[in-house]
C-alpha positions, 0 to 999 in steps of 0.5 A: 359197153360204155368206155370206162364202165364195169358192166355186170352180167345181163340179168344181174339183180339190183335191190335192197333188203329189210326184215319185217320186225325191223321196219313194220312195227307192232309185232306184238306176238313175237318173241322179240317184242316180249324181250324188248319189253322185259325189264331190264331188257337185252334191247336198248329200246323197244321197236314200237311202230318201227318205221311203219312199213306195215302201212307204208309198204306201197309208198316205199316201193314207189321210192325203190322203183323210182330210184331204179332198183329192181327187187326188194327182199323182205320177210313175211312175219311168222308171228303175224301169220301163225299167232298161235300154234296151228292157227293161221291168220288169213288177214296177215297172209292177205297183207303180205299178198298186198306187199307182193302185189305192190312190188309187182305193180311197180316192176319190182321182183319180191324176194321173200324171207320166211324166218328173219330172227323172230319167232312167234312167242308161243313157239319160243316158249316151246324152246324155239329152234331147240325144240325137236319139233322145230323143223316140222313146225317151220316146214308147216309154216313154209308150206302154208304160206307158199300155198296162199301167196303168189307172185314171187319166184325167189325165197330165202328160208332162214336168215343168217342161219349160222350167225349164232355160231360166232356171236353166241359165245361172245354174247354170253361171255359178256353176261357176267355183271349183276346188271347183265345177269338180271337182263338174262333172267328177265328175258328167260322169264318172258320166254318161260325158259332158257335164253337159248330159245331166242334165235341169236342165242341158239347153241351150236349143236342145235344150229348144225342139226335142227337148224340145217334140218329146218332149212332143208325141210322148209326148202322142200315144203316151198318146192312141194307147192311151187317147184319153180321157186328158187330157194336158198338160205342166207349166211353171215360170212365175214372175210376171215384173214390172218396175220403171218403165223395165225393161218391155222386159227383163221382156217379153224374159224372158217371151218367152225363158222361156215364150213359145215353149213356151206357143205350142207347146202351145196346144190341149193338153187343159191346161197345168200351171202351177207357180208359187212366186214373182215376179221383178222386172226392174230398170233396171240390167239385173238381175232377182230378188226385190223388195228389202225383201220377205221370202223363203222358205228357197229364196231366193224372194220370199214372194209368194202373189199370184204364182200368180194373175198367172201363171195370167192370163198363161198364159190370155191367151197360150194360152186353154188350160185350166189346172191348177195342178200345183204351188204352195207355201211352203218353211220351218219356219213352218207358220202362214205356210204356211197363210196363204200358201195362203189368200192364193194361193187368194184371189187365184186365186179372183179370176182365175177370177172374171175368166174365167181357166179354172183347173180344179184346185189341187195343193199342192207338196208332200204331204210334206217330201221330197228337194229335189234339190241342196238335200237334205232342208233345205227343208220344203215339205210339208203332212205332216212326216216324221221320217226316223229313223222315217219317222213322218208328222206332219200339219201344221195347214196340211194340215188348213186346205187340207183344209177348203177342199177339202171346202167347195170354198170359202174362208171355210168352216170344216170343224170336223169335219176338225180334230176328226178329224185334230188339230192337228199330230198325229203319225200312226203309220204 
């Protein structure tokens, strides 16, 4: 133990995360690609080549390993692997095996996500998750991919399965103008059906029934091939707080957005917690960021303490091990990003000291990438990308997180990392 340091448990995993559609580029068989190119579109801009990680995966893993991180969470794209119903692409599976191997050869643990918002377009046109056959379709995909990929020991079934529970209603409430209604109509035209077919607009009853069933069947399918794989699901969890007198509203939000889902996965190998901010319930019946507090470019309250609070909440509700599968800060001010991570981890260290079983931390995201409807505006990345050249630029926050990972502690400076990686230095890859 180094004086003044806050050490994390032995074996604590340090990593970064991305999702295939947001970084790979050219995901032409997916529902998102079709929605991006609808006219008018719900998306600010199309993803295009994204940051071309499809071709640059090994180079990015070299940077990640050089920083001192130990793991990479990424998704295998269902639309590439099963471009038509029941038709599986061995070429796509070979690609993802090369990705796994690129991690392993650099000493990185690959953590796979099987469903991260996107679907094959053929499945979306069959209703997506609203189709009663969805859980079995997902299990078939999970079984097939697991049988043909090797070298990974941790997997997430569905990313932020509960997210539509709290974003669908406000999304739909904003779709009242003539322009917004035109966007919905264009989206439904390319989906050949209701907007409910797109994951982020999935109705509540579908998430709580077919969504949770899909997770369970997907988990069991993965374990039927390799029982030793640690399998969990990830949830978007906001730190729900209340003004005095608004506690009942806060408690209702906790039950509505998290409770049923958390109760359904007690006993899984782990729960992935993904936290960015807090929401305060107010006496007037509204809820949102605390007035007067700074916000990120995403509109979130800049609240690093939220992560420890959500991990405490999830642990108290489930007593199931936790992986922090996403946490991060969006904006151009990288000094604030680095400070945000330090503050979040300091609070998380306190929660772990209290007995909350948190086993790893994955920063979102490794790269500045495609943030869905917001396009390329928000910058979450530890690594910047010049999208005209695809050149990577390591930010100081990346070096700082690498120092923490190498030491497995806060308050220890790994100066050699800074010498090697530089301060915001471009990398010609």
